[in-house]
PDB file of N, CA, C and O in Angstrom, chain B, residues numbered from 101:
ATOM      1  N   UNK B 101      16.945   5.758  11.563  1.00  0.00           N
ATOM      2  CA  UNK B 101      15.744   5.295  12.224  1.00  0.00           C
ATOM      3  C   UNK B 101      14.602   5.258  11.234  1.00  0.00           C
ATOM      4  O   UNK B 101      14.514   6.098  10.339  1.00  0.00           O
ATOM      5  N   UNK B 102      13.721   4.275  11.400  1.00  0.00           N
ATOM      6  CA  UNK B 102      12.595   4.111  10.484  1.00  0.00           C
ATOM      7  C   UNK B 102      11.290   4.117  11.252  1.00  0.00           C
ATOM      8  O   UNK B 102      11.222   3.684  12.402  1.00  0.00           O
ATOM      9  N   UNK B 103      10.272   4.608  10.604  1.00  0.00           N
ATOM     10  CA  UNK B 103       8.927   4.570  11.172  1.00  0.00           C
ATOM     11  C   UNK B 103       8.121   3.556  10.394  1.00  0.00           C
ATOM     12  O   UNK B 103       8.214   3.474   9.169  1.00  0.00           O
ATOM     13  N   UNK B 104       7.316   2.771  11.130  1.00  0.00           N
ATOM     14  CA  UNK B 104       6.438   1.787  10.503  1.00  0.00           C
ATOM     15  C   UNK B 104       5.059   2.362  10.272  1.00  0.00           C
ATOM     16  O   UNK B 104       4.495   3.039  11.131  1.00  0.00           O
ATOM     17  N   UNK B 105       4.524   2.080   9.089  1.00  0.00           N
ATOM     18  CA  UNK B 105       3.216   2.495   8.731  1.00  0.00           C
ATOM     19  C   UNK B 105       2.401   1.214   8.407  1.00  0.00           C
ATOM     20  O   UNK B 105       2.935   0.254   7.852  1.00  0.00           O
ATOM     21  N   UNK B 106       1.109   1.228   8.763  1.00  0.00           N
ATOM     22  CA  UNK B 106       0.231   0.091   8.493  1.00  0.00           C
ATOM     23  C   UNK B 106      -0.936   0.625   7.699  1.00  0.00           C
ATOM     24  O   UNK B 106      -1.558   1.622   8.066  1.00  0.00           O
ATOM     25  N   UNK B 107      -1.230  -0.069   6.579  1.00  0.00           N
ATOM     26  CA  UNK B 107      -2.336   0.358   5.720  1.00  0.00           C
ATOM     27  C   UNK B 107      -3.311  -0.759   5.417  1.00  0.00           C
ATOM     28  O   UNK B 107      -2.922  -1.915   5.251  1.00  0.00           O
ATOM     29  N   UNK B 108      -4.586  -0.400   5.346  1.00  0.00           N
ATOM     30  CA  UNK B 108      -5.618  -1.354   4.934  1.00  0.00           C
ATOM     31  C   UNK B 108      -5.477  -1.605   3.416  1.00  0.00           C
ATOM     32  O   UNK B 108      -5.308  -0.667   2.637  1.00  0.00           O
ATOM     33  N   UNK B 109      -5.547  -2.831   3.032  1.00  0.00           N
ATOM     34  CA  UNK B 109      -5.438  -3.191   1.631  1.00  0.00           C
ATOM     35  C   UNK B 109      -6.743  -3.933   1.267  1.00  0.00           C
ATOM     36  O   UNK B 109      -7.188  -4.807   2.012  1.00  0.00           O
ATOM     37  N   UNK B 110      -7.339  -3.589   0.143  1.00  0.00           N
ATOM     38  CA  UNK B 110      -8.491  -4.284  -0.339  1.00  0.00           C
ATOM     39  C   UNK B 110      -8.124  -5.027  -1.605  1.00  0.00           C
ATOM     40  O   UNK B 110      -7.617  -4.433  -2.557  1.00  0.00           O
ATOM     41  N   UNK B 111      -8.377  -6.319  -1.620  1.00  0.00           N
ATOM     42  CA  UNK B 111      -8.054  -7.140  -2.788  1.00  0.00           C
ATOM     43  C   UNK B 111      -9.377  -7.788  -3.271  1.00  0.00           C
ATOM     44  O   UNK B 111     -10.106  -8.415  -2.503  1.00  0.00           O
ATOM     45  N   UNK B 112      -9.641  -7.607  -4.561  1.00  0.00           N
ATOM     46  CA  UNK B 112     -10.845  -8.195  -5.126  1.00  0.00           C
ATOM     47  C   UNK B 112     -10.527  -8.932  -6.411  1.00  0.00           C
ATOM     48  O   UNK B 112      -9.541  -8.636  -7.085  1.00  0.00           O
ATOM     49  N   UNK B 113     -11.345  -9.863  -6.733  1.00  0.00           N
ATOM     50  CA  UNK B 113     -11.189 -10.619  -7.965  1.00  0.00           C
ATOM     51  C   UNK B 113     -11.633  -9.778  -9.113  1.00  0.00           C
ATOM     52  O   UNK B 113     -12.697  -9.162  -9.057  1.00  0.00           O
ATOM     53  N   UNK B 114     -10.829  -9.732 -10.178  1.00  0.00           N
ATOM     54  CA  UNK B 114     -11.131  -8.919 -11.366  1.00  0.00           C
ATOM     55  C   UNK B 114     -12.056  -9.678 -12.283  1.00  0.00           C
ATOM     56  O   UNK B 114     -11.966 -10.902 -12.385  1.00  0.00           O
ATOM     57  N   UNK B 115     -12.954  -8.964 -12.958  1.00  0.00           N
ATOM     58  CA  UNK B 115     -13.834  -9.621 -13.930  1.00  0.00           C
ATOM     59  C   UNK B 115     -13.026 -10.198 -15.130  1.00  0.00           C
ATOM     60  O   UNK B 115     -13.448 -11.153 -15.782  1.00  0.00           O
ATOM     61  N   UNK B 116     -11.893  -9.598 -15.382  1.00  0.00           N
ATOM     62  CA  UNK B 116     -11.067 -10.064 -16.515  1.00  0.00           C
ATOM     63  C   UNK B 116     -10.106 -11.212 -16.100  1.00  0.00           C
ATOM     64  O   UNK B 116      -9.393 -11.751 -16.946  1.00  0.00           O
ATOM     65  N   UNK B 117     -10.090 -11.572 -14.831  1.00  0.00           N
ATOM     66  CA  UNK B 117      -9.167 -12.585 -14.324  1.00  0.00           C
ATOM     67  C   UNK B 117      -8.145 -11.954 -13.434  1.00  0.00           C
ATOM     68  O   UNK B 117      -7.862 -10.766 -13.588  1.00  0.00           O
ATOM     69  N   UNK B 118      -7.566 -12.697 -12.494  1.00  0.00           N
ATOM     70  CA  UNK B 118      -6.622 -12.175 -11.570  1.00  0.00           C
ATOM     71  C   UNK B 118      -7.263 -11.394 -10.454  1.00  0.00           C
ATOM     72  O   UNK B 118      -8.469 -11.475 -10.219  1.00  0.00           O
ATOM     73  N   UNK B 119      -6.414 -10.620  -9.756  1.00  0.00           N
ATOM     74  CA  UNK B 119      -6.879  -9.874  -8.594  1.00  0.00           C
ATOM     75  C   UNK B 119      -6.357  -8.432  -8.622  1.00  0.00           C
ATOM     76  O   UNK B 119      -5.254  -8.171  -9.102  1.00  0.00           O
ATOM     77  N   UNK B 120      -7.163  -7.505  -8.102  1.00  0.00           N
ATOM     78  CA  UNK B 120      -6.789  -6.129  -8.065  1.00  0.00           C
ATOM     79  C   UNK B 120      -6.659  -5.720  -6.581  1.00  0.00           C
ATOM     80  O   UNK B 120      -7.550  -5.991  -5.776  1.00  0.00           O
ATOM     81  N   UNK B 121      -5.557  -5.075  -6.244  1.00  0.00           N
ATOM     82  CA  UNK B 121      -5.289  -4.624  -4.867  1.00  0.00           C
ATOM     83  C   UNK B 121      -5.243  -3.123  -4.855  1.00  0.00           C
ATOM     84  O   UNK B 121      -4.627  -2.503  -5.723  1.00  0.00           O
ATOM     85  N   UNK B 122      -5.910  -2.519  -3.850  1.00  0.00           N
ATOM     86  CA  UNK B 122      -5.921  -1.073  -3.705  1.00  0.00           C
ATOM     87  C   UNK B 122      -5.689  -0.714  -2.245  1.00  0.00           C
ATOM     88  O   UNK B 122      -5.906  -1.533  -1.352  1.00  0.00           O
ATOM     89  N   UNK B 123      -5.251   0.502  -2.011  1.00  0.00           N
ATOM     90  CA  UNK B 123      -5.060   1.054  -0.637  1.00  0.00           C
ATOM     91  C   UNK B 123      -5.927   2.309  -0.594  1.00  0.00           C
ATOM     92  O   UNK B 123      -5.561   3.350  -1.140  1.00  0.00           O
ATOM     93  N   UNK B 124      -7.088   2.195   0.066  1.00  0.00           N
ATOM     94  CA  UNK B 124      -8.045   3.359   0.078  1.00  0.00           C
ATOM     95  C   UNK B 124      -7.480   4.663   0.560  1.00  0.00           C
ATOM     96  O   UNK B 124      -7.839   5.714   0.029  1.00  0.00           O
ATOM     97  N   UNK B 125      -6.604   4.641   1.553  1.00  0.00           N
ATOM     98  CA  UNK B 125      -6.044   5.909   2.060  1.00  0.00           C
ATOM     99  C   UNK B 125      -4.960   6.533   1.216  1.00  0.00           C
ATOM    100  O   UNK B 125      -4.570   7.680   1.434  1.00  0.00           O
ATOM    101  N   UNK B 126      -4.454   5.744   0.214  1.00  0.00           N
ATOM    102  CA  UNK B 126      -3.408   6.206  -0.686  1.00  0.00           C
ATOM    103  C   UNK B 126      -3.947   6.253  -2.084  1.00  0.00           C
ATOM    104  O   UNK B 126      -3.709   5.317  -2.848  1.00  0.00           O
ATOM    105  N   UNK B 127      -4.673   7.305  -2.474  1.00  0.00           N
ATOM    106  CA  UNK B 127      -5.244   7.410  -3.843  1.00  0.00           C
ATOM    107  C   UNK B 127      -4.181   7.184  -4.936  1.00  0.00           C
ATOM    108  O   UNK B 127      -3.102   7.776  -4.921  1.00  0.00           O
ATOM    109  N   UNK B 128      -4.529   6.323  -5.860  1.00  0.00           N
ATOM    110  CA  UNK B 128      -3.613   6.050  -6.933  1.00  0.00           C
ATOM    111  C   UNK B 128      -2.655   4.885  -6.641  1.00  0.00           C
ATOM    112  O   UNK B 128      -1.876   4.487  -7.508  1.00  0.00           O
ATOM    113  N   UNK B 129      -2.715   4.354  -5.449  1.00  0.00           N
ATOM    114  CA  UNK B 129      -1.856   3.210  -5.079  1.00  0.00           C
ATOM    115  C   UNK B 129      -2.618   1.944  -5.298  1.00  0.00           C
ATOM    116  O   UNK B 129      -3.463   1.575  -4.483  1.00  0.00           O
ATOM    117  N   UNK B 130      -2.334   1.263  -6.398  1.00  0.00           N
ATOM    118  CA  UNK B 130      -3.042   0.033  -6.736  1.00  0.00           C
ATOM    119  C   UNK B 130      -2.170  -0.813  -7.635  1.00  0.00           C
ATOM    120  O   UNK B 130      -1.228  -0.303  -8.242  1.00  0.00           O
ATOM    121  N   UNK B 131      -2.466  -2.098  -7.731  1.00  0.00           N
ATOM    122  CA  UNK B 131      -1.780  -2.992  -8.590  1.00  0.00           C
ATOM    123  C   UNK B 131      -2.647  -4.209  -8.843  1.00  0.00           C
ATOM    124  O   UNK B 131      -3.774  -4.277  -8.353  1.00  0.00           O
ATOM    125  N   UNK B 132      -2.144  -5.165  -9.596  1.00  0.00           N
ATOM    126  CA  UNK B 132      -2.878  -6.362  -9.840  1.00  0.00           C
ATOM    127  C   UNK B 132      -1.932  -7.531  -9.935  1.00  0.00           C
ATOM    128  O   UNK B 132      -0.733  -7.355 -10.147  1.00  0.00           O
ATOM    129  N   UNK B 133      -2.467  -8.727  -9.778  1.00  0.00           N
ATOM    130  CA  UNK B 133      -1.687  -9.930  -9.895  1.00  0.00           C
ATOM    131  C   UNK B 133      -2.529 -11.079 -10.369  1.00  0.00           C
ATOM    132  O   UNK B 133      -3.754 -11.027 -10.264  1.00  0.00           O
ATOM    133  N   UNK B 134      -1.919 -12.106 -10.882  1.00  0.00           N
ATOM    134  CA  UNK B 134      -2.621 -13.287 -11.411  1.00  0.00           C
ATOM    135  C   UNK B 134      -3.304 -14.052 -10.249  1.00  0.00           C
ATOM    136  O   UNK B 134      -4.386 -14.613 -10.422  1.00  0.00           O
ATOM    137  N   UNK B 135      -2.645 -14.063  -9.052  1.00  0.00           N
ATOM    138  CA  UNK B 135      -3.178 -14.746  -7.900  1.00  0.00           C
ATOM    139  C   UNK B 135      -3.348 -13.752  -6.786  1.00  0.00           C
ATOM    140  O   UNK B 135      -2.802 -12.650  -6.830  1.00  0.00           O
ATOM    141  N   UNK B 136      -4.117 -14.145  -5.774  1.00  0.00           N
ATOM    142  CA  UNK B 136      -4.271 -13.300  -4.576  1.00  0.00           C
ATOM    143  C   UNK B 136      -2.916 -13.005  -3.926  1.00  0.00           C
ATOM    144  O   UNK B 136      -2.629 -11.862  -3.569  1.00  0.00           O
ATOM    145  N   UNK B 137      -2.113 -14.012  -3.780  1.00  0.00           N
ATOM    146  CA  UNK B 137      -0.794 -13.879  -3.154  1.00  0.00           C
ATOM    147  C   UNK B 137       0.097 -12.938  -3.956  1.00  0.00           C
ATOM    148  O   UNK B 137       0.851 -12.144  -3.392  1.00  0.00           O
ATOM    149  N   UNK B 138       0.002 -13.037  -5.261  1.00  0.00           N
ATOM    150  CA  UNK B 138       0.839 -12.139  -6.155  1.00  0.00           C
ATOM    151  C   UNK B 138       0.374 -10.711  -5.990  1.00  0.00           C
ATOM    152  O   UNK B 138       1.196  -9.801  -5.883  1.00  0.00           O
ATOM    153  N   UNK B 139      -0.948 -10.494  -5.969  1.00  0.00           N
ATOM    154  CA  UNK B 139      -1.470  -9.115  -5.780  1.00  0.00           C
ATOM    155  C   UNK B 139      -1.040  -8.545  -4.461  1.00  0.00           C
ATOM    156  O   UNK B 139      -0.714  -7.360  -4.387  1.00  0.00           O
ATOM    157  N   UNK B 140      -1.027  -9.355  -3.394  1.00  0.00           N
ATOM    158  CA  UNK B 140      -0.598  -8.926  -2.084  1.00  0.00           C
ATOM    159  C   UNK B 140       0.888  -8.537  -2.091  1.00  0.00           C
ATOM    160  O   UNK B 140       1.278  -7.505  -1.544  1.00  0.00           O
ATOM    161  N   UNK B 141       1.684  -9.366  -2.706  1.00  0.00           N
ATOM    162  CA  UNK B 141       3.142  -9.064  -2.765  1.00  0.00           C
ATOM    163  C   UNK B 141       3.358  -7.772  -3.566  1.00  0.00           C
ATOM    164  O   UNK B 141       4.174  -6.940  -3.169  1.00  0.00           O
ATOM    165  N   UNK B 142       2.660  -7.594  -4.658  1.00  0.00           N
ATOM    166  CA  UNK B 142       2.847  -6.408  -5.500  1.00  0.00           C
ATOM    167  C   UNK B 142       2.353  -5.153  -4.780  1.00  0.00           C
ATOM    168  O   UNK B 142       2.963  -4.092  -4.916  1.00  0.00           O
ATOM    169  N   UNK B 143       1.256  -5.251  -4.013  1.00  0.00           N
ATOM    170  CA  UNK B 143       0.764  -4.032  -3.330  1.00  0.00           C
ATOM    171  C   UNK B 143       1.728  -3.591  -2.222  1.00  0.00           C
ATOM    172  O   UNK B 143       1.838  -2.403  -1.917  1.00  0.00           O
ATOM    173  N   UNK B 144       2.415  -4.553  -1.632  1.00  0.00           N
ATOM    174  CA  UNK B 144       3.450  -4.172  -0.627  1.00  0.00           C
ATOM    175  C   UNK B 144       4.502  -3.294  -1.273  1.00  0.00           C
ATOM    176  O   UNK B 144       4.899  -2.274  -0.709  1.00  0.00           O
ATOM    177  N   UNK B 145       4.952  -3.683  -2.450  1.00  0.00           N
ATOM    178  CA  UNK B 145       5.985  -2.907  -3.155  1.00  0.00           C
ATOM    179  C   UNK B 145       5.369  -1.551  -3.601  1.00  0.00           C
ATOM    180  O   UNK B 145       6.033  -0.517  -3.532  1.00  0.00           O
ATOM    181  N   UNK B 146       4.133  -1.571  -4.044  1.00  0.00           N
ATOM    182  CA  UNK B 146       3.475  -0.309  -4.456  1.00  0.00           C
ATOM    183  C   UNK B 146       3.309   0.648  -3.312  1.00  0.00           C
ATOM    184  O   UNK B 146       3.501   1.851  -3.494  1.00  0.00           O
ATOM    185  N   UNK B 147       2.952   0.160  -2.115  1.00  0.00           N
ATOM    186  CA  UNK B 147       2.841   1.012  -0.953  1.00  0.00           C
ATOM    187  C   UNK B 147       4.208   1.632  -0.632  1.00  0.00           C
ATOM    188  O   UNK B 147       4.305   2.833  -0.380  1.00  0.00           O
ATOM    189  N   UNK B 148       5.238   0.824  -0.644  1.00  0.00           N
ATOM    190  CA  UNK B 148       6.577   1.280  -0.344  1.00  0.00           C
ATOM    191  C   UNK B 148       6.979   2.416  -1.315  1.00  0.00           C
ATOM    192  O   UNK B 148       7.465   3.466  -0.896  1.00  0.00           O
ATOM    193  N   UNK B 149       6.764   2.175  -2.599  1.00  0.00           N
ATOM    194  CA  UNK B 149       7.150   3.178  -3.592  1.00  0.00           C
ATOM    195  C   UNK B 149       6.275   4.473  -3.486  1.00  0.00           C
ATOM    196  O   UNK B 149       6.788   5.585  -3.615  1.00  0.00           O
ATOM    197  N   UNK B 150       5.005   4.305  -3.259  1.00  0.00           N
ATOM    198  CA  UNK B 150       4.068   5.444  -3.179  1.00  0.00           C
ATOM    199  C   UNK B 150       4.440   6.325  -1.981  1.00  0.00           C
ATOM    200  O   UNK B 150       4.522   7.547  -2.105  1.00  0.00           O
ATOM    201  N   UNK B 151       4.662   5.705  -0.838  1.00  0.00           N
ATOM    202  CA  UNK B 151       4.968   6.528   0.363  1.00  0.00           C
ATOM    203  C   UNK B 151       6.368   7.151   0.309  1.00  0.00           C
ATOM    204  O   UNK B 151       6.577   8.261   0.797  1.00  0.00           O
ATOM    205  N   UNK B 152       7.287   6.454  -0.265  1.00  0.00           N
ATOM    206  CA  UNK B 152       8.598   7.049  -0.454  1.00  0.00           C
ATOM    207  C   UNK B 152       8.546   8.268  -1.392  1.00  0.00           C
ATOM    208  O   UNK B 152       9.234   9.267  -1.179  1.00  0.00           O
ATOM    209  N   UNK B 153       7.730   8.157  -2.410  1.00  0.00           N
ATOM    210  CA  UNK B 153       7.563   9.266  -3.361  1.00  0.00           C
ATOM    211  C   UNK B 153       6.918  10.452  -2.674  1.00  0.00           C
ATOM    212  O   UNK B 153       7.331  11.587  -2.914  1.00  0.00           O
ATOM    213  N   UNK B 154       5.913  10.234  -1.824  1.00  0.00           N
ATOM    214  CA  UNK B 154       5.322  11.324  -1.064  1.00  0.00           C
ATOM    215  C   UNK B 154       6.342  12.007  -0.199  1.00  0.00           C
ATOM    216  O   UNK B 154       6.338  13.234  -0.095  1.00  0.00           O
ATOM    217  N   UNK B 155       7.223  11.245   0.431  1.00  0.00           N
ATOM    218  CA  UNK B 155       8.281  11.810   1.251  1.00  0.00           C
ATOM    219  C   UNK B 155       9.222  12.684   0.426  1.00  0.00           C
ATOM    220  O   UNK B 155       9.583  13.785   0.842  1.00  0.00           O
ATOM    221  N   UNK B 156       9.615  12.189  -0.741  1.00  0.00           N
ATOM    222  CA  UNK B 156      10.553  12.962  -1.580  1.00  0.00           C
ATOM    223  C   UNK B 156       9.900  14.247  -2.045  1.00  0.00           C
ATOM    224  O   UNK B 156      10.602  15.237  -2.250  1.00  0.00           O
ATOM    225  N   UNK B 157       8.583  14.278  -2.223  1.00  0.00           N
ATOM    226  CA  UNK B 157       7.864  15.480  -2.628  1.00  0.00           C
ATOM    227  C   UNK B 157       7.667  16.442  -1.455  1.00  0.00           C
ATOM    228  O   UNK B 157       7.238  17.582  -1.635  1.00  0.00           O
ATOM    229  N   UNK B 158       7.989  15.959  -0.248  1.00  0.00           N
ATOM    230  CA  UNK B 158       7.749  16.751   0.948  1.00  0.00           C
ATOM    231  C   UNK B 158       6.297  16.772   1.439  1.00  0.00           C
ATOM    232  O   UNK B 158       5.885  17.611   2.240  1.00  0.00           O
ATOM    233  N   UNK B 159       5.558  15.807   0.917  1.00  0.00           N
ATOM    234  CA  UNK B 159       4.138  15.720   1.319  1.00  0.00           C
ATOM    235  C   UNK B 159       3.971  14.806   2.519  1.00  0.00           C
ATOM    236  O   UNK B 159       4.790  13.908   2.712  1.00  0.00           O
ATOM    237  N   UNK B 160       2.977  14.993   3.303  1.00  0.00           N
ATOM    238  CA  UNK B 160       2.772  14.116   4.475  1.00  0.00           C
ATOM    239  C   UNK B 160       2.394  12.700   4.015  1.00  0.00           C
ATOM    240  O   UNK B 160       1.681  12.520   3.028  1.00  0.00           O
ATOM    241  N   UNK B 161       2.877  11.732   4.736  1.00  0.00           N
ATOM    242  CA  UNK B 161       2.482  10.329   4.507  1.00  0.00           C
ATOM    243  C   UNK B 161       1.280  10.088   5.329  1.00  0.00           C
ATOM    244  O   UNK B 161       1.347  10.266   6.546  1.00  0.00           O
ATOM    245  N   UNK B 162       0.131   9.679   4.739  1.00  0.00           N
ATOM    246  CA  UNK B 162      -1.067   9.455   5.530  1.00  0.00           C
ATOM    247  C   UNK B 162      -0.845   8.348   6.581  1.00  0.00           C
ATOM    248  O   UNK B 162      -0.221   7.318   6.326  1.00  0.00           O
ATOM    249  N   UNK B 163      -1.376   8.618   7.734  1.00  0.00           N
ATOM    250  CA  UNK B 163      -1.330   7.643   8.860  1.00  0.00           C
ATOM    251  C   UNK B 163      -2.739   7.069   9.043  1.00  0.00           C
ATOM    252  O   UNK B 163      -3.700   7.819   9.215  1.00  0.00           O
ATOM    253  N   UNK B 164      -2.852   5.792   9.007  1.00  0.00           N
ATOM    254  CA  UNK B 164      -4.153   5.134   9.181  1.00  0.00           C
ATOM    255  C   UNK B 164      -4.189   4.537  10.610  1.00  0.00           C
ATOM    256  O   UNK B 164      -3.232   3.894  11.042  1.00  0.00           O
ATOM    257  N   UNK B 165      -5.270   4.752  11.308  1.00  0.00           N
ATOM    258  CA  UNK B 165      -5.353   4.250  12.668  1.00  0.00           C
ATOM    259  C   UNK B 165      -6.386   3.163  12.886  1.00  0.00           C
ATOM    260  O   UNK B 165      -6.376   2.505  13.926  1.00  0.00           O
ATOM    261  N   UNK B 166      -7.268   2.963  11.941  1.00  0.00           N
ATOM    262  CA  UNK B 166      -8.325   1.966  12.032  1.00  0.00           C
ATOM    263  C   UNK B 166      -8.116   0.866  11.022  1.00  0.00           C
ATOM    264  O   UNK B 166      -8.325   1.066   9.825  1.00  0.00           O
ATOM    265  N   UNK B 167      -7.703  -0.300  11.496  1.00  0.00           N
ATOM    266  CA  UNK B 167      -7.418  -1.412  10.580  1.00  0.00           C
ATOM    267  C   UNK B 167      -8.386  -2.585  10.816  1.00  0.00           C
ATOM    268  O   UNK B 167      -8.171  -3.451  11.665  1.00  0.00           O
ATOM    269  N   UNK B 168      -9.443  -2.560  10.028  1.00  0.00           N
ATOM    270  CA  UNK B 168     -10.487  -3.608  10.195  1.00  0.00           C
ATOM    271  C   UNK B 168     -10.346  -4.727   9.186  1.00  0.00           C
ATOM    272  O   UNK B 168     -10.985  -5.769   9.336  1.00  0.00           O
ATOM    273  N   UNK B 169      -9.544  -4.546   8.183  1.00  0.00           N
ATOM    274  CA  UNK B 169      -9.414  -5.536   7.111  1.00  0.00           C
ATOM    275  C   UNK B 169      -7.951  -5.932   6.988  1.00  0.00           C
ATOM    276  O   UNK B 169      -7.127  -5.620   7.848  1.00  0.00           O
ATOM    277  N   UNK B 170      -7.651  -6.628   5.898  1.00  0.00           N
ATOM    278  CA  UNK B 170      -6.267  -6.980   5.624  1.00  0.00           C
ATOM    279  C   UNK B 170      -5.389  -5.750   5.620  1.00  0.00           C
ATOM    280  O   UNK B 170      -5.769  -4.729   5.048  1.00  0.00           O
ATOM    281  N   UNK B 171      -4.223  -5.819   6.242  1.00  0.00           N
ATOM    282  CA  UNK B 171      -3.350  -4.662   6.250  1.00  0.00           C
ATOM    283  C   UNK B 171      -1.910  -5.083   6.002  1.00  0.00           C
ATOM    284  O   UNK B 171      -1.518  -6.228   6.227  1.00  0.00           O
ATOM    285  N   UNK B 172      -1.144  -4.116   5.531  1.00  0.00           N
ATOM    286  CA  UNK B 172       0.261  -4.317   5.150  1.00  0.00           C
ATOM    287  C   UNK B 172       1.078  -3.283   5.883  1.00  0.00           C
ATOM    288  O   UNK B 172       0.640  -2.139   6.003  1.00  0.00           O
ATOM    289  N   UNK B 173       2.261  -3.644   6.383  1.00  0.00           N
ATOM    290  CA  UNK B 173       3.139  -2.680   7.015  1.00  0.00           C
ATOM    291  C   UNK B 173       4.320  -2.384   6.129  1.00  0.00           C
ATOM    292  O   UNK B 173       4.841  -3.271   5.453  1.00  0.00           O
ATOM    293  N   UNK B 174       4.755  -1.105   6.132  1.00  0.00           N
ATOM    294  CA  UNK B 174       5.983  -0.723   5.433  1.00  0.00           C
ATOM    295  C   UNK B 174       6.775   0.120   6.396  1.00  0.00           C
ATOM    296  O   UNK B 174       6.217   0.754   7.292  1.00  0.00           O
ATOM    297  N   UNK B 175       8.116   0.128   6.206  1.00  0.00           N
ATOM    298  CA  UNK B 175       8.999   0.986   6.982  1.00  0.00           C
ATOM    299  C   UNK B 175       9.580   2.030   6.107  1.00  0.00           C
ATOM    300  O   UNK B 175      10.019   1.743   4.993  1.00  0.00           O
ATOM    301  N   UNK B 176       9.594   3.265   6.595  1.00  0.00           N
ATOM    302  CA  UNK B 176      10.194   4.347   5.840  1.00  0.00           C
ATOM    303  C   UNK B 176      11.206   5.055   6.678  1.00  0.00           C
ATOM    304  O   UNK B 176      11.009   5.185   7.886  1.00  0.00           O
ATOM    305  N   UNK B 177      12.301   5.526   6.090  1.00  0.00           N
ATOM    306  CA  UNK B 177      13.289   6.245   6.901  1.00  0.00           C
ATOM    307  C   UNK B 177      12.709   7.560   7.343  1.00  0.00           C
ATOM    308  O   UNK B 177      11.945   8.185   6.606  1.00  0.00           O
ATOM    309  N   UNK B 178      13.067   7.999   8.561  1.00  0.00           N
ATOM    310  CA  UNK B 178      12.626   9.277   9.071  1.00  0.00           C
ATOM    311  C   UNK B 178      13.413  10.339   8.399  1.00  0.00           C
ATOM    312  O   UNK B 178      14.643  10.291   8.424  1.00  0.00           O
ATOM    313  N   UNK B 179      12.767  11.312   7.790  1.00  0.00           N
ATOM    314  CA  UNK B 179      13.452  12.432   7.158  1.00  0.00           C
ATOM    315  C   UNK B 179      13.586  13.592   8.132  1.00  0.00           C
ATOM    316  O   UNK B 179      12.692  13.854   8.935  1.00  0.00           O
ATOM    317  N   UNK B 180      14.685  14.260   8.049  1.00  0.00           N
ATOM    318  CA  UNK B 180      14.904  15.414   8.964  1.00  0.00           C
ATOM    319  C   UNK B 180      14.070  16.614   8.555  1.00  0.00           C
ATOM    320  O   UNK B 180      14.129  17.658   9.205  1.00  0.00           O
TER     321      UNK B 180
END
């Protein structure tokens, strides 16, 4: 069984070119891409990896309940 998590993602244009994507509730979870679409695709993978790593460490996965901006969903297996 898997649980779905939804996270707010902020994507902004970089001064150096391309786009930077961050997830405010997941400190350290960020990526960049040459295009907006690329940054969005990369942040989905980054969220998946970040939250799976938290689970492996036995740390709680943050749950976000207020989604006012762009958001991404990931599914994680339920750990016993």
